[in-house]
N, C-alpha and C positions, 0 to 999 in steps of 0.2 A: 504494500500500500504506500502510495506516495502522493505528493502534491506536485503539480507542474507549474512552473513560472515562465512567462514569456517576455521577451524583449521585442517590442513592436516598432516598426518604421513605416509610416504612412499606411497603417492598417495591414501591413504584411508582417509575418513572423520573421524577424532577423536572427533570433536565437532563442534557445530555451534550455531549461534544466529541470530534472525531477529531483525531489528532495524527500527523504524519509529518515526516521529514527533508525539507528543501528547500534551494534555493540561490537567490540573487538576483544578477543581473548588477550589477556595480559601477556601471555607467553609469545604472542605474535609481534609485539613491539620491539624495536631495537633496544639493546641494553642501555645506550646513552639516554634514552627516554624513560624506560621502565624503572631504572634504579632510583629515580627521583619521585616515584609514585607509590601510593599505598597499594598493597598486594590484593586488590580485588580480582576476582576471576575474570570479569569483563569490565571494560571501560566504555562509557557512553560516547556515542558519536552521532553525527548527522551525515547520511549518505547522499552524495550527489550521484543518483543512479544513472543518469544520462545527461550529457551536456553537448549541445550542438550549436554551431553558428552557420548560417546560410553562407554559401561561397561568396556571395556579393558583399558580405560584411566582414570577411576574414581579414586579419592584419590591422584592424582598427581598434583593437583593445576590448572588443565586446566580450570575448571569452573571459578575460580577466575581470571585467565588470560583472559577469554572471557569477563567477567565483566569489567576488566581493559581496554580491547580494546574498549569496548562500551563507557567507560568513556572518553578515549582519543578522539574518534570520536565525542562525544558530545561536548567536549571542543573545538575542531577544527571547529565545525559547524559555519556557517556564522551568523545565528540568535543565540541570547543568549539562553542557556539552563540552567534552574535552578536545574533540577533533572533528575535522571534516574528513570524509572518506570518499573515495571514488573507485569504481571498477573500470579501468581503461579497457576499451574494446581491442586495442592492439598496441604495439610498441610505439607507434607514431603518436597515438593519443597519450600514452604514458609520458612521452617526452614533453608534450604540451604541459601536463601537470607538473612534471619535474622542473620545468622552466619557472613555474610559480611556487617553488619550494616544497612541493609534495615529495614524500619519500615512500618507498615500497615497504610493505610489511615483510617480516621474516618469512622466506619461503614462498611468497606470493607476489611476484614482481609486477603484476597488473592490478593489484589492490594497493592503492596508495593512500596516504594520510597526510594531513597538515594540522598540527596542533593549533588551537586557537591563539595561544601566546605567540607562536611563530608567525601566524597569519597577520597579526597586527604589526609586524615589522617588515613585511615583504613589500618592496617598492611595486607600485602598480595595484596593490591590494589595500595597503594601509591607507586609512583615511576615506576609502570608498564605502566601506561597509557600515559606517555609523558606529555607535557605541551604546552600551547599556545605560 
């Protein structure tokens, strides 16, 4: 189950993403992240299930804007969210997310995450997503 958010241009869909609650097993996080966290079995996240930008709007920063919008929605969520998650459809998509500071989970190169604290420092995302 997810919500879908659209970016519109002259009543045409320029881009979109789907958004849902998710959890990540503690053991799947890289050690440099997990060693600073309480030892819960799962950590809360918000999953960007699908993100797409129409070819006519690529290279204009719309993808980063959609990630920033998801970051803002995650920050405003009533339950605490530790990270944004994505399931990249292929390595090219994974590279897009890595460009925006996402990292792969251990043993799952196409499931990437971005902690909320890191998201607030990423150029191109910081300042776009609003604050709590």
